[in-house]
NUMI-769276 format. One record per residue (C-alpha): residue in three letters; z, y, x. Coordinates in nm, 3 decimals, padded with zeros to 5 digits, always signed. Layout:
BEGIN
   res        c3        c2        c1
   ALA         Z         Y         X
...
//
This chain:
BEGIN
   res        c3        c2        c1
   MET   -02.072   +01.680   +00.255
   ALA   -01.808   +01.512   +00.112
   MET   -01.685   +01.206   +00.361
   SER   -01.721   +01.457   +00.675
   ARG   -01.446   +01.601   +00.495
   ARG   -01.256   +01.355   +00.389
   PHE   -01.260   +01.189   +00.725
   PHE   -01.098   +01.482   +00.883
   LEU   -00.854   +01.508   +00.629
   ALA   -00.757   +01.125   +00.693
   ALA   -00.763   +01.132   +01.070
   ALA   -00.677   +01.479   +01.217
   GLY   -00.501   +01.606   +00.882
   VAL   -00.319   +01.324   +00.882
   VAL   -00.267   +01.152   +01.228
   GLY   -00.261   +01.540   +01.400
   ALA   -00.010   +01.709   +01.226
   THR   +00.230   +01.400   +01.159
   ALA   +00.270   +01.382   +01.517
   SER   +00.439   +01.702   +01.475
   THR   +00.639   +01.672   +01.167
   GLY   +00.760   +01.346   +01.286
   LEU   +00.593   +01.124   +01.019
   LEU   +00.465   +00.921   +01.320
   SER   +00.865   +00.835   +01.409
   ALA   +00.786   +00.524   +01.231
   CYS   +00.552   +00.408   +01.468
   SER   +00.775   +00.432   +01.786
   SER   +01.140   +00.291   +01.612
   ASP   +01.053   -00.049   +01.759
   SER   +01.175   -00.099   +02.111
   ASN   +00.865   -00.381   +02.157
   SER   +00.653   -00.085   +02.098
   SER   +00.713   +00.102   +02.366
   VAL   +00.562   -00.125   +02.656
   GLY   +00.186   +00.022   +02.683
   ALA   +00.362   +00.314   +02.589
   ASN   +00.627   +00.412   +02.854
   GLY   +00.578   +00.083   +03.001
   ALA   +00.268   -00.181   +03.168
   PRO   -00.039   -00.113   +03.023
   GLY   -00.109   -00.418   +02.754
   GLU   -00.404   -00.545   +02.609
   LEU   -00.436   -00.558   +02.169
   GLU   -00.710   -00.798   +01.992
   VAL   -00.775   -00.717   +01.688
   PHE   -00.993   -00.956   +01.466
   SER   -01.165   -00.848   +01.158
   TRP   -01.478   -00.831   +00.946
   TRP   -01.426   -00.425   +00.879
   THR   -01.829   -00.384   +01.070
   ASP   -01.999   -00.165   +00.786
   PRO   -01.954   +00.191   +00.869
   GLY   -01.710   +00.310   +00.581
   GLU   -01.473   -00.032   +00.667
   LYS   -01.550   +00.085   +01.070
   ALA   -01.463   +00.462   +00.986
   ALA   -01.091   +00.377   +00.811
   LEU   -01.013   +00.145   +01.101
   ASP   -01.114   +00.403   +01.405
   SER   -00.865   +00.608   +01.148
   LEU   -00.573   +00.395   +01.204
   VAL   -00.591   +00.289   +01.565
   SER   -00.608   +00.673   +01.625
   VAL   -00.272   +00.686   +01.477
   PHE   -00.218   +00.365   +01.690
   ASN   -00.320   +00.546   +01.946
   GLN   -00.109   +00.867   +01.954
   ASN   +00.228   +00.564   +02.039
   ASN   +00.085   +00.350   +02.240
   PRO   -00.164   +00.525   +02.468
   ASN   -00.146   +00.281   +02.785
   ILE   -00.278   -00.014   +02.514
   LYS   -00.618   -00.080   +02.497
   PHE   -00.730   -00.117   +02.194
   ILE   -01.047   -00.468   +02.193
   ASN   -01.182   -00.495   +01.850
   ARG   -01.339   -00.819   +01.771
   ALA   -01.460   -00.777   +01.423
   ILE   -01.711   -01.004   +01.342
   VAL   -02.020   -00.957   +01.096
   GLY   -02.036   -01.160   +00.762
   GLY   -02.081   -01.103   +00.422
   GLY   -01.682   -01.083   +00.262
   GLY   -01.572   -01.230   +00.557
   ASP   -01.630   -01.596   +00.587
   ALA   -01.773   -01.557   +00.890
   ALA   -01.474   -01.405   +01.075
   LYS   -01.270   -01.677   +00.884
   ALA   -01.494   -01.950   +00.975
   LEU   -01.412   -01.823   +01.401
   LEU   -01.070   -01.748   +01.339
   ALA   -01.001   -02.135   +01.205
   SER   -01.175   -02.272   +01.484
   ARG   -00.946   -02.033   +01.729
   LEU   -00.631   -02.092   +01.598
   LYS   -00.692   -02.463   +01.642
   ALA   -00.759   -02.487   +01.996
   LYS   -00.443   -02.256   +02.020
   ASN   -00.658   -01.965   +02.144
   PRO   -00.539   -01.690   +01.877
   PRO   -00.640   -01.348   +01.866
   ASP   -00.295   -01.069   +01.923
   THR   -00.328   -01.016   +01.519
   PHE   -00.611   -01.094   +01.298
   GLN   -00.681   -00.881   +00.900
   ALA   -00.558   -01.153   +00.626
   GLN   -00.566   -01.123   +00.291
   ALA   -00.232   -01.113   +00.161
   GLY   -00.084   -01.378   -00.075
   GLU   -00.215   -01.741   -00.130
   MET   -00.464   -01.689   +00.152
   VAL   -00.137   -01.597   +00.411
   GLY   +00.005   -01.909   +00.274
   ASP   -00.206   -02.161   +00.428
   TYR   -00.131   -01.981   +00.803
   ILE   +00.239   -02.032   +00.718
   THR   +00.195   -02.384   +00.614
   ALA   -00.006   -02.466   +00.971
   GLY   +00.295   -02.294   +01.148
   GLN   +00.042   -02.075   +01.316
   ILE   +00.188   -01.707   +01.193
   GLU   +00.551   -01.585   +01.296
   ASP   +00.771   -01.471   +01.059
   LEU   +00.815   -01.094   +01.008
   THR   +01.102   -01.018   +00.778
   PHE   +01.300   -00.857   +01.056
   LEU   +01.065   -00.617   +01.094
   TYR   +01.059   -00.545   +00.738
   LYS   +01.391   -00.516   +00.763
   GLN   +01.395   -00.269   +01.101
   GLU   +01.141   -00.015   +00.941
   GLY   +01.279   -00.012   +00.560
   TRP   +00.975   -00.163   +00.381
   ASP   +01.154   -00.428   +00.238
   THR   +01.257   -00.128   +00.020
   GLN   +00.952   +00.123   +00.053
   PHE   +00.642   -00.159   +00.029
   SER   +00.571   -00.152   -00.330
   GLN   +00.734   -00.412   -00.492
   LYS   +00.469   -00.541   -00.686
   VAL   +00.340   -00.593   -00.395
   LEU   +00.607   -00.829   -00.202
   LYS   +00.608   -00.984   -00.484
   LEU   +00.306   -01.187   -00.484
   ILE   +00.310   -01.178   -00.080
   GLN   +00.601   -01.342   +00.058
   ARG   +00.680   -01.681   +00.082
   ASP   +01.073   -01.838   +00.025
   GLY   +01.158   -01.457   +00.024
   LYS   +01.026   -01.400   +00.404
   PHE   +00.731   -01.183   +00.533
   TYR   +00.424   -01.253   +00.694
   SER   +00.162   -00.989   +00.716
   VAL   +00.199   -00.625   +00.698
   PRO   -00.020   -00.490   +00.374
   VAL   -00.228   -00.178   +00.489
   ASP   -00.350   -00.134   +00.136
   THR   -00.401   -00.181   -00.212
   HIS   -00.792   -00.280   -00.290
   HIS   -00.901   -00.197   -00.683
   ILE   -01.048   -00.529   -00.752
   ASN   -01.166   -00.469   -01.142
   VAL   -01.365   -00.130   -01.073
   LEU   -01.751   -00.120   -01.250
   TRP   -01.943   +00.158   -01.054
   SER   -02.248   +00.324   -01.163
   ASN   -02.505   +00.569   -01.121
   PRO   -02.418   +00.816   -01.376
   LYS   -02.800   +00.987   -01.356
   VAL   -02.976   +00.651   -01.400
   CYS   -02.770   +00.565   -01.716
   ALA   -02.823   +00.914   -01.898
   ALA   -03.207   +00.900   -01.826
   HIS   -03.186   +00.545   -02.022
   GLY   -02.938   +00.643   -02.304
   VAL   -02.639   +00.408   -02.164
   SER   -02.305   +00.506   -02.095
   ALA   -02.190   +00.522   -01.674
   LYS   -01.838   +00.366   -01.841
   PRO   -01.884   +00.189   -02.124
   THR   -01.494   +00.080   -02.246
   SER   -01.547   -00.213   -02.397
   MET   -01.763   -00.542   -02.343
   ASP   -02.001   -00.500   -02.614
   GLU   -02.103   -00.199   -02.539
   PHE   -02.140   -00.332   -02.148
   LEU   -02.346   -00.584   -02.263
   GLY   -02.572   -00.365   -02.493
   ASN   -02.581   -00.097   -02.215
   LEU   -02.744   -00.425   -01.993
   ARG   -02.966   -00.507   -02.294
   LYS   -03.122   -00.182   -02.317
   LEU   -03.185   -00.148   -01.938
   LYS   -03.358   -00.466   -01.879
   LYS   -03.612   -00.378   -02.156
   ALA   -03.668   -00.076   -01.997
   GLY   -03.810   -00.267   -01.689
   ASN   -03.815   -00.017   -01.437
   VAL   -03.419   -00.038   -01.310
   ILE   -03.179   -00.334   -01.190
   PRO   -02.942   -00.320   -01.467
   LEU   -02.693   -00.503   -01.228
   ALA   -02.694   -00.469   -00.837
   VAL   -02.556   -00.837   -00.691
   SER   -02.670   -01.055   -00.442
   LEU   -02.749   -01.404   -00.586
   ASP   -02.765   -01.586   -00.228
   PRO   -02.557   -01.884   -00.239
   GLY   -02.451   -01.791   +00.091
   GLN   -02.288   -01.462   -00.124
   ASP   -02.170   -01.679   -00.412
   TRP   -01.845   -01.421   -00.340
   GLN   -01.985   -01.190   -00.520
   VAL   -02.076   -01.313   -00.809
   LYS   -01.722   -01.488   -00.828
   HIS   -01.574   -01.168   -00.808
   ILE   -01.815   -01.045   -01.111
   MET   -01.679   -01.351   -01.326
   GLU   -01.299   -01.314   -01.192
   THR   -01.336   -00.990   -01.390
   VAL   -01.473   -01.118   -01.656
   LEU   -01.230   -01.375   -01.708
   LEU   -00.966   -01.097   -01.665
   SER   -01.134   -00.934   -01.922
   THR   -01.105   -01.204   -02.180
   LEU   -00.761   -01.374   -02.142
   LYS   -00.625   -01.076   -02.031
   ALA   -00.364   -01.049   -01.742
   ASP   -00.076   -01.301   -01.838
   ALA   -00.330   -01.555   -01.937
   TRP   -00.531   -01.482   -01.561
   SER   -00.199   -01.509   -01.385
   ALA   -00.117   -01.864   -01.589
   LEU   -00.447   -02.011   -01.430
   TRP   -00.298   -02.030   -01.071
   LYS   +00.017   -02.205   -01.121
   LYS   +00.169   -02.543   -01.158
   GLY   +00.016   -02.659   -01.566
   ALA   -00.295   -02.449   -01.513
   ASP   -00.525   -02.510   -01.756
   TRP   -00.869   -02.407   -01.745
   SER   -01.008   -02.624   -02.042
   THR   -00.888   -02.352   -02.332
   PRO   -01.161   -02.196   -02.554
   GLN   -01.076   -01.853   -02.377
   VAL   -01.239   -01.988   -02.085
   THR   -01.489   -02.112   -02.245
   LYS   -01.560   -01.778   -02.418
   ALA   -01.528   -01.567   -02.113
   LEU   -01.765   -01.816   -01.905
   ASP   -02.004   -01.718   -02.141
   THR   -01.954   -01.401   -02.130
   PHE   -01.980   -01.399   -01.757
   ALA   -02.329   -01.594   -01.798
   GLU   -02.475   -01.371   -02.011
   ILE   -02.394   -01.069   -01.801
   MET   -02.575   -01.238   -01.470
   THR   -02.912   -01.281   -01.663
   TYR   -02.896   -00.869   -01.601
   ALA   -02.864   -00.970   -01.244
   PRO   -03.176   -00.947   -01.021
   GLY   -03.451   -01.172   -01.157
   THR   -03.436   -01.293   -00.702
   ALA   -03.223   -01.386   -00.502
   PRO   -03.184   -01.140   -00.186
   ALA   -02.966   -01.252   +00.100
   ALA   -02.765   -00.891   +00.056
   GLY   -02.449   -00.794   +00.194
   TRP   -02.185   -00.623   -00.089
   ASP   -02.301   -00.277   +00.140
   GLN   -02.658   -00.365   +00.077
   VAL   -02.649   -00.420   -00.270
   CYS   -02.423   -00.076   -00.262
   THR   -02.737   +00.135   -00.182
   LEU   -02.938   -00.038   -00.507
   VAL   -02.676   +00.168   -00.707
   GLY   -02.666   +00.479   -00.490
   GLY   -02.992   +00.537   -00.419
   GLY   -03.116   +00.490   -00.772
   LYS   -03.254   +00.140   -00.835
   ALA   -02.958   -00.060   -01.022
   ALA   -02.746   +00.094   -01.282
   TYR   -02.433   -00.083   -01.249
   GLN   -02.229   -00.302   -00.959
   ILE   -01.940   -00.481   -01.014
   MET   -01.714   -00.452   -00.685
   GLY   -01.421   -00.384   -00.506
   ASP   -01.273   -00.036   -00.422
   TRP   -01.400   -00.055   -00.068
   VAL   -01.787   +00.022   -00.225
   GLU   -01.627   +00.359   -00.233
   ALA   -01.637   +00.434   +00.145
   ASN   -01.993   +00.281   +00.142
   PHE   -02.084   +00.556   -00.083
   THR   -01.901   +00.831   +00.074
   VAL   -01.960   +00.722   +00.472
   ALA   -02.282   +00.553   +00.489
   GLN   -02.464   +00.680   +00.123
   ASN   -02.315   +01.038   +00.183
   LEU   -02.258   +01.042   -00.196
   TYR   -02.023   +01.272   -00.434
   PRO   -01.741   +01.121   -00.643
   GLY   -01.823   +01.197   -01.014
   ARG   -02.149   +01.355   -00.952
   ASP   -02.368   +01.099   -00.774
   TYR   -02.146   +00.763   -00.830
   ALA   -01.891   +00.711   -01.137
   TRP   -01.648   +00.444   -01.185
   CYS   -01.398   +00.267   -01.456
   ALA   -01.231   -00.016   -01.501
   VAL   -01.419   -00.324   -01.592
   PRO   -01.502   -00.315   -02.006
   GLY   -01.227   -00.509   -02.169
   THR   -00.960   -00.470   -01.807
   ALA   -00.803   -00.142   -01.911
   GLY   -00.506   -00.149   -01.843
   THR   -00.483   -00.392   -01.549
   PHE   -00.528   -00.322   -01.208
   LEU   -00.630   -00.666   -01.036
   PHE   -00.525   -00.618   -00.698
   ALA   -00.606   -00.724   -00.370
   SER   -00.465   -00.674   +00.026
   ASP   -00.562   -00.625   +00.331
   CYS   -00.297   -00.694   +00.629
   PHE   -00.212   -00.827   +00.947
   THR   -00.027   -01.064   +01.092
   LEU   +00.162   -01.203   +01.425
   PRO   -00.016   -01.537   +01.547
   VAL   +00.199   -01.805   +01.707
   GLY   +00.109   -01.781   +02.088
   ALA   -00.029   -01.447   +02.034
   LYS   -00.103   -01.311   +02.440
   ASP   +00.073   -00.954   +02.415
   ARG   +00.308   -01.029   +02.099
   ALA   +00.524   -00.650   +02.157
   ALA   +00.131   -00.471   +02.184
   THR   +00.082   -00.677   +01.803
   ILE   +00.423   -00.567   +01.715
   ALA   +00.340   -00.203   +01.793
   TRP   +00.019   -00.245   +01.646
   LEU   +00.173   -00.359   +01.320
   THR   +00.473   -00.071   +01.276
   SER   +00.150   +00.166   +01.312
   CYS   -00.011   -00.066   +01.015
   GLY   +00.302   -00.012   +00.783
   SER   +00.381   +00.328   +00.888
   LYS   +00.304   +00.617   +00.602
   ALA   +00.107   +00.803   +00.868
   GLY   -00.118   +00.460   +00.971
   GLN   -00.119   +00.346   +00.582
   ASP   -00.276   +00.699   +00.500
   ALA   -00.508   +00.765   +00.745
   PHE   -00.667   +00.415   +00.710
   THR   -00.665   +00.395   +00.311
   ALA   -00.822   +00.772   +00.226
   VAL   -01.127   +00.648   +00.402
   LYS   -01.098   +00.289   +00.359
   GLY   -01.160   +00.368   -00.058
   ALA   -00.805   +00.182   -00.125
   ILE   -00.451   +00.312   -00.211
   PRO   -00.157   +00.275   +00.058
   PRO   +00.077   -00.037   -00.027
   ARG   +00.419   +00.208   -00.056
   GLN   +00.610   +00.264   -00.391
   THR   +00.613   +00.612   -00.410
   ILE   +00.331   +00.847   -00.278
   GLY   +00.434   +01.191   -00.230
   SER   +00.213   +01.507   -00.429
   ASP   +00.118   +01.627   -00.048
   GLU   -00.034   +01.249   -00.016
   ARG   -00.258   +01.297   -00.310
   THR   -00.439   +01.599   -00.175
   LEU   -00.562   +01.328   +00.131
   PHE   -00.762   +01.128   -00.183
   ASP   -01.039   +01.173   -00.332
   PRO   -01.105   +01.185   -00.722
   TYR   -01.190   +00.804   -00.751
   LEU   -00.860   +00.732   -00.528
   GLN   -00.647   +00.926   -00.706
   TRP   -00.765   +00.818   -01.061
   SER   -00.688   +00.458   -00.878
   LEU   -00.361   +00.588   -00.808
   ASP   -00.275   +00.712   -01.155
   GLU   -00.384   +00.355   -01.266
   TRP   -00.173   +00.185   -01.038
   LYS   +00.101   +00.333   -01.131
   LYS   +00.110   +00.268   -01.517
   ASP   -00.084   -00.088   -01.483
   VAL   +00.008   -00.403   -01.529
   LEU   -00.063   -00.589   -01.141
   ALA   -00.279   -00.907   -01.180
   GLY   -00.367   -01.111   -00.826
   SER   -00.735   -01.139   -00.734
   LEU   -00.898   -01.479   -00.701
   THR   -01.175   -01.397   -00.478
   HIS   -00.951   -01.106   -00.273
   GLY   -00.663   -01.430   -00.137
   VAL   -00.404   -01.333   -00.376
   VAL   -00.359   -01.633   -00.577
   ALA   -00.523   -01.912   -00.510
   SER   -00.505   -02.083   -00.145
   GLY   -00.827   -02.107   +00.056
   ALA   -00.866   -02.500   -00.019
   TRP   -00.866   -02.386   -00.374
   ASN   -01.108   -02.101   -00.298
   THR   -01.346   -02.270   -00.169
   ALA   -01.348   -02.552   -00.463
   VAL   -01.409   -02.253   -00.713
   ASP   -01.689   -02.130   -00.418
   GLY   -01.875   -02.456   -00.508
   ALA   -01.840   -02.430   -00.868
   VAL   -01.980   -02.118   -00.860
   VAL   -02.302   -02.221   -00.587
   ASN   -02.377   -02.524   -00.865
   TRP   -02.356   -02.245   -01.197
   LEU   -02.610   -02.034   -00.966
   LYS   -02.848   -02.363   -00.945
   ASP   -02.840   -02.497   -01.246
   ARG   -02.683   -02.209   -01.503
   SER   -02.463   -02.493   -01.676
   VAL   -02.167   -02.316   -01.848
   THR   -02.039   -02.698   -01.927
   LYS   -02.032   -02.786   -01.569
   LEU   -01.905   -02.503   -01.432
   GLN   -01.589   -02.507   -01.642
   GLN   -01.590   -02.889   -01.567
   ASN   -01.577   -02.809   -01.197
   LEU   -01.319   -02.555   -01.283
   VAL   -01.086   -02.786   -01.416
   SER   -01.149   -03.037   -01.169
   ALA   -01.047   -02.746   -00.899
   ALA   -00.696   -02.720   -01.033
   GLY   -00.616   -03.036   -01.128
   GLN   -00.641   -03.053   -00.737
   TYR   -00.518   -02.775   -00.617
   ALA   -00.260   -02.600   -00.872
   ALA   +00.017   -02.864   -00.801
   LEU   +00.015   -02.688   -00.467
   SER   +00.059   -02.387   -00.581
   HIS   +00.295   -02.130   -00.490
   SER   +00.257   -01.862   -00.718
//
């Protein structure tokens, strides 16, 4: 079975082998990380929203790396269930406000981490970057977008590909449409044909307002498809103009695409939506590549045979990215244990173990040929795309817009789900930019 082999490679092949080859040496180079390994026992409370089987398997792989060098530090998993991390972020905000932070928490590298910086809730980690050499080892493209005034406040553990169209090739073949459409016109034609057939969902997505981030994710990829990378990036800078005819065209295309979504409004998480594609009830899904872990782990599907992928039509040549990261909160109860965890997160062994299962690629500058064997066909495709593509940051997943700006966009999307007015949607997006673009650090 595809996932059992993949998980074995990640958890055993990387973690086990590296223990004897020295690849884990980076995990123990910080003097503070010896607490728990050679000193008094410690505890590490790790806060995240990784609860899907694929996400949990990836976290377990990373924890196994951490445990090898820190056997006396007790790992406490505080993963919170909730679509897209919304429930976790709300609980985290209340804990940070009460000055009762976890030892470390999952965040999304970029402007969303900037909210914690501005609030004085996380420590500067530049010392750890210099100590471990991450300022030269990590991708400079990622580092450019996640620093604040030349300082680093988070440690990325992966790079996710956001503008991916997933499909069920058997469903597509049965209906005479391409599993990998290369243009927006072709994609729209395929959706029309599938809708006319009437026996399959053309585009799988939840329309429940509580899952609006799934719709926002589709919207940002369509904006990228129409505007291309430079104009997309300009939307998140000071002086951003959301009133242009090009934005209108993109939102019109987005609205048309959404007419091929399910007619009802299921309150389904992204992982439940994945099962519609994997189970042959839907043809397409636009979502980040964490769905790959769901396909392989939860559904035991094989890449290329049971599911296919390509860049969202019109976005080929641009890699819309997001990056999960961890932080050092001010007032963490066991600071030394947190530094040991962050060191594992930034290590080659930790990142390889995690990303090979998570459906992501490592955020390092160079990926060796030996490492490529750890990754399945989708991830090898993503590695190739990352190497050659133009980089753009994701809205929905925290890179280009602050939490407040994202919340304003959420409100615009929720209102659109109710009235389906593109004119009002664009007006609300213009208003959000007018309020928050001037505050952007992009």
